[in-house]
N, C-alpha and C positions, 0 to 999 in steps of 0.2 A: 504493500500500500504506500510505502514511502513516508516522508515527512509531510505533514499537513499543517500549514500555518493558518490559524483562524483568528488570532488576536495578537496584538503587538507583543513580541517577546515570548509567546507561548507556542511551542512546537509539539505536535502529536508524535509520540513514539509508539509504534505498534508492538504488540507482544512478540517475543521470539522464543526459541527453544530454551533459552536461559530461564524462562518463567517456570519450567518443569523441574529445575534443579533446586529443590527446596532445602533450606538449611536444617541441620539437626535440631530436634526439639530438646533433646538432652543427650549428652554424650555423643554417640555415633548413631543414635536412633532417629530416623526421619519419619515424616508423616506417612509416606507410602508403606513403610514397614509396619507402623501401627495399624494402618487400614487393612493390611493383609491379615494380621492377627484378629482384628475386629470382624473381618469377613468370615473367618473360620468359626468364631464364637456365634455369629448370627446364623450361619448355616446349621451348625450343630444344635443350637437352641430351637430353630425352626423344626427340624426333623424329629428331634427328641420330644419336644412338647406336643407337636401335632400327632405323634403316634403313641402317646402314652395310654390313652383310653380309646382303643379302636372299637367301633360298633358296626353293626350291619348297615344301619342308616347313618352315613357319615355326616358329621357336623362341618362347619365351614373350614376349620383348620385341617381336619382329616381329609376333606375333599381337595384342598389345595395340595397337600403332600401326596395324595394318591394321584392327582393329576400330573404333578411333577414327575413322580415315579413312572407313571404310564407313558408319559412323553419320552423320557429317557430310555425306557425299556423297549417300547414298541416302535416309536417313530425314529429313533436313532440307532440303538444297539441292534435290534432284530433286523431292521432294514439293511444295515451296512455290514454286519458281521455274519448274518445267516442264522436260521432257526436252530441249527445243530450246536452252535458254539457260543451263542450270544449271552446266555444267562450269567456266566461267571464274570463277564465284563460290564454288566449293568451298573454295579456300584461305582466303578471307575468312571464310566461315561457320565453318570448322573452327578458325581462329585465334580468332574471337570466342568460340566455345564453350569452347575450352581456356583462354583468358585469364580469362574470367569464372569458370569452374569452379575453377581453381587459386587465384585470389584470394578466392573464397568459402570454399574449404576451409581457408585459412589460419586461419579463425576457430576451428577445432577442433584445430589442430596445437599440441601443447605448446610452451611458450616463445613462439611467435609469437602465437597466440591473438588474432588480430584480423582480421575479414573486411574486406578493403580496400574492397569495394563498399558498406560501411556509411557511407562518406564520399560524399555525393551528387556531388561533383565528378568522381569517377572514372567512374561509369557515365554521367554526363551528357556527359563528354568523349567517351566511346566512341560514344554515341548521336548527339550533335550534330556532332562533328568527323569521324566515320568513317561510320557507317551512313547518316545523313541525306544527306550529299552523294553517296554512292555510289548510292543508289537513285534520287535525282532525276537524276543525271548519266546513269545507265543508261537511264532512261525518255526523257530528252531526246535522247540519242544515237540511240535506236532510232526514235522517232516524230517528232522535230523538236519545237521548243519549243511551237508553236501546237497541234499535235495532242495533245501530252502534257498541256498545261494543260486542253484540252478533255476529255480522258479522265478527268483527275483531278477537275475542278471541275464538269463538266456531265454527270451521269449520264443516259443515254438513257431515254426513256419517260415522263418526268415532264411535267406540263402546264407551259407556258411561264411562267405567273405564279409557279409554285412555285419556279422557279430564282432568283427574287429573294431567297428565303429560303435555298434549298438550297445555292447556290453559295458564299455566305459561310461557311456551316457546313462545307462540304467543304474550303474553303481553310483554315479554322481547324484542322480535324481533321488534314488531310494535311500542312500546312506548319508548324504550330505545335505541336499536341498530340502527334502521333505520336512525335517524338523525346523529348519530355518524359516521356510516360507509359512509354516503353520504359525510360528510366533509372530512373524512380520505382519501377517494379515490383521490380527487383532490389535497389535501395537500401532500400526499406521492409521487405522480407523479411529482409535481412541485419541491418539496424538493430534491428528488433523482436526477431528471434531471439537476437541476441547480448545484447541488454538483458535478456531473460528468463533466459538462462543466467547472466548476472552476478547477477541478482536472486536466483535459487535458490542459487547458490554463496555469495554474501555472507550471505544469510539463514542458511544452514546453519552457516557459520563463526561467525556472531554467536550463534546459539542454543547452539552447543556451548561457546563460550568464556564467554558471559555469562549463560546460562540457569541456572536452579536446578532440581534434582531431575528431575522428569519432562520438563521443557522440553528438557533435553539429549537425551533420547530422541527428541523430535520432530525434532531436527536431522537424524536419519537419513533422515526422509522428505523433507526439503529437499535432502539430498545425492542421494537417489534421483531427485527431480524434476530436479535439474541434470543428472544422467546421462541420464535419459530425454529431456530437452530437447536434449541434445547429439546423440543419435542422430536425433531428429526433424529437428533443424537440418541435420544432414549430408544427409538426404534432400532437404530444401528447397533446400539449396545446389546440389545436382545438378539439381533440377527448374528452379530459376531460371536456371541457366546454359543449360539446354536451351530454356527459354522465350525468353530473350534472343536466342539464335541463331535459333530458329524464327521469331520475329516479324521479325527482321532480314531473313531470307530471304523471309518473306511480303511485306514492304514492297517488296523488290526484284522479286518476282514480280508484284505489283500494278502496279508502275511499267512493267514490260515487257509486260503484258497488252494485247491489242488493245482490249478493252472495259473499262468501269469495273468 
């Protein structure tokens, strides 16, 4: 957006990536770290409290937890992994979806107002330290190391000479890029969305406080833009949590499949 001069001596400075580098609250503990811990507490409390007194006719809390479980079980795990193997991965898929969703939604919660997944380290840790070893371990355990590597790196039906090019590409994709791109998707969406909300909000405040005459009126449009972006970002937060869980299940399903 650049520098925008609206009043003598006052220059608008748009938010940058530095706005995401929050100082420690105490010691080396930062706000995103505390939000990660808070998200775990919220998720545990939600599932434990909602499932304490289960009944045939579910109440509101039981209905919510059953809906969340059914969504993770049938719409993600069963669809992507397959009916034969999906059940043992349902807790993982549901945990990933819930964890990413709650940490994303922190970005639009008053006072908190920071999507934890906008720090690349958090989605990368989930992808590289959780999803990546799980789907490779599942594949190796089912097929054995040799057959698993063959399934992943040597797609059937290609001419033999093509494998000289295809196998390195498959290795790079399956063993290097998959966990990285899984993390980058949610990170980029949360980072860009929060940056846009900050831009609209700071612009509106600046126009209102430092603008003259009709410029103050224009600030209302910037406030409206910030509000609209908040609703759009809330939708994107939910979609990105779904995509993260969906792709995680897809990788597990691909590792367990008999063919490439």
